[in-house]
C-alpha positions in Angstrom: -10.4 -34.3 -46.7 -7.6 -36.0 -44.2 -8.2 -32.7 -41.8 -12.0 -33.3 -41.5 -11.4 -37.1 -40.7 -8.6 -36.0 -38.0 -10.9 -33.5 -37.0 -13.7 -35.9 -36.0 -11.2 -38.3 -34.4 -10.4 -35.3 -31.7 -13.9 -34.8 -31.0 -14.9 -38.8 -30.4 -12.0 -39.4 -28.5 -12.8 -39.7 -25.3 -10.7 -37.4 -23.0 -9.5 -35.0 -25.4 -10.0 -31.3 -25.0 -12.8 -29.2 -26.1 -11.3 -26.8 -28.2 -10.7 -23.8 -25.7 -10.5 -26.1 -22.5 -6.5 -25.6 -23.2 -4.6 -25.6 -19.9 -4.3 -22.2 -18.6 -0.6 -21.1 -19.7 1.8 -21.0 -16.7 2.4 -18.2 -14.6 5.6 -15.7 -16.0 9.0 -16.6 -14.2 9.8 -14.4 -11.1 11.0 -11.0 -11.9 15.5 -10.3 -11.0 14.3 -7.1 -10.0 11.9 -8.7 -7.3 15.1 -11.1 -6.6 17.3 -8.8 -3.6 20.2 -11.3 -5.0 20.0 -9.4 -8.2 20.6 -6.4 -6.4 24.2 -6.4 -4.7 25.7 -4.4 -7.0 22.9 -2.2 -6.9 25.8 0.5 -4.8 27.7 0.5 -7.8 25.2 1.5 -10.7 25.9 4.6 -12.7 28.4 7.1 -14.4 31.7 8.1 -12.8 34.7 9.6 -12.9 37.5 7.3 -11.7 40.9 8.5 -10.0 43.7 6.9 -9.1 45.3 9.0 -6.0 44.3 13.0 -7.6 44.4 11.8 -11.0 41.9 10.6 -13.4 42.3 7.4 -14.8 38.8 7.2 -16.8 35.3 7.2 -16.8 33.3 3.8 -16.1 29.2 3.3 -16.9 27.6 0.5 -15.1 23.9 0.0 -15.5 21.4 -3.3 -15.1 20.0 -4.4 -18.5 17.8 -7.0 -19.4 14.9 -5.5 -16.5 17.6 -6.1 -13.9 19.1 -9.9 -14.6 22.3 -8.6 -15.0 25.0 -5.7 -15.1 27.3 -4.2 -17.7 30.4 -2.0 -17.1 31.5 0.4 -19.6 35.4 1.4 -19.0 37.2 4.2 -20.9 40.4 5.1 -20.0 41.6 8.5 -20.3 44.4 7.0 -22.4 41.4 5.7 -24.4 41.5 2.1 -23.9 38.4 0.4 -23.2 37.2 -2.3 -21.6 34.0 -3.9 -20.9 32.3 -6.1 -18.7 29.3 -8.6 -18.0 28.1 -9.5 -14.5 25.2 -12.4 -14.3 23.9 -14.1 -11.0 23.6 -17.8 -11.4 20.6 -19.1 -8.5 21.3 -22.4 -9.0 25.1 -21.3 -7.9 23.9 -18.4 -5.8 27.0 -16.4 -6.7 27.9 -13.7 -9.2 30.0 -14.3 -12.3 32.1 -11.5 -14.3 33.2 -11.8 -18.0 35.2 -8.5 -18.6 36.9 -7.7 -22.5 39.1 -5.6 -23.8 40.2 -4.5 -27.1 43.8 -6.0 -26.4 42.1 -9.4 -25.5 45.5 -11.0 -27.1 47.4 -9.5 -23.8 47.6 -10.1 -20.4 44.4 -8.9 -18.1 42.8 -8.5 -21.7 40.1 -11.0 -21.2 39.2 -12.4 -17.3 36.5 -14.7 -15.9 36.0 -14.2 -11.7 33.1 -14.9 -9.6 32.4 -13.7 -6.4 34.2 -15.4 -3.6 33.7 -12.8 -0.7 31.2 -11.3 0.6 31.1 -8.2 3.5 29.1 -5.8 4.8 29.7 -3.2 1.9 32.1 -5.3 -0.4 32.0 -7.4 -2.8 35.2 -9.4 -4.1 35.7 -11.2 -7.7 38.2 -14.0 -8.3 39.6 -15.8 -11.7 42.4 -17.1 -13.1 43.9 -16.0 -16.1 45.6 -18.5 -18.0 48.5 -16.3 -20.4 48.9 -17.0 -24.0 52.0 -19.0 -24.1 51.1 -20.4 -21.1 51.3 -20.5 -17.2 48.8 -18.1 -15.6 47.9 -15.8 -12.8 45.4 -15.0 -10.2 43.2 -12.0 -10.6 40.8 -10.6 -7.9 38.5 -7.1 -7.3 36.9 -6.2 -4.6 34.1 -3.4 -4.9 33.2 -1.5 -1.5 31.0 0.7 -1.1 32.2 3.6 1.1 30.1 5.9 3.4 30.6 9.3 1.3 28.5 7.4 -1.5 31.9 6.7 -3.6 33.6 3.4 -4.6 36.5 1.8 -4.0 37.7 -0.9 -6.9 41.3 -2.2 -5.8 42.7 -4.9 -8.7 45.6 -7.2 -7.3 47.1 -9.9 -8.8 48.7 -13.4 -6.9 51.6 -14.7 -9.5 52.6 -17.2 -6.2 49.4 -19.4 -6.1 47.3 -16.8 -3.7 50.2 -16.9 -1.3 50.6 -13.0 -2.1 48.8 -10.3 -3.7 49.9 -7.2 -5.1 47.8 -3.7 -5.9 48.1 -3.1 -9.9 44.7 -0.9 -9.7 43.4 1.5 -6.7 40.6 3.3 -8.4 38.4 6.0 -6.5 34.6 6.4 -8.6 33.3 9.6 -7.9 29.5 10.5 -9.6 29.4 12.1 -12.3 28.0 15.3 -12.4 
């Protein structure tokens, strides 16, 4: 009975939309794949053997996920240690961010957050401050450079003096897996 009265009231109220007169649904949001900002890391996508000088250091799998809205990294060293990154683009800030986590999250560098701080024609630099478990911190930056031969260089550096100087801790050459 109550439902019938509500329906009658709904039909008799002037200006109330009749059934079938609902507004159309909003258009779908733009696709991440259609926005060039989401393609900045495309040169790094794929499966890679990673070398430090001429020694294999590990393998890395980089892929786009979530319809091109994010990039994941799955690293395995030759010592079987693993790490994962999630890279995501923030349109409102017009920048990329990275979260890196390893199975050694309680050790130095086991968890890092960085953001894109520099972009050149063929490279991207991410930088962040890493807080240490016992207090203190240091700065960590990663530069990814697309090389002319199709390889990628990844240079990871740290600064313990407030970014006055940098020390390389990893200089890897990415070669596509066959």
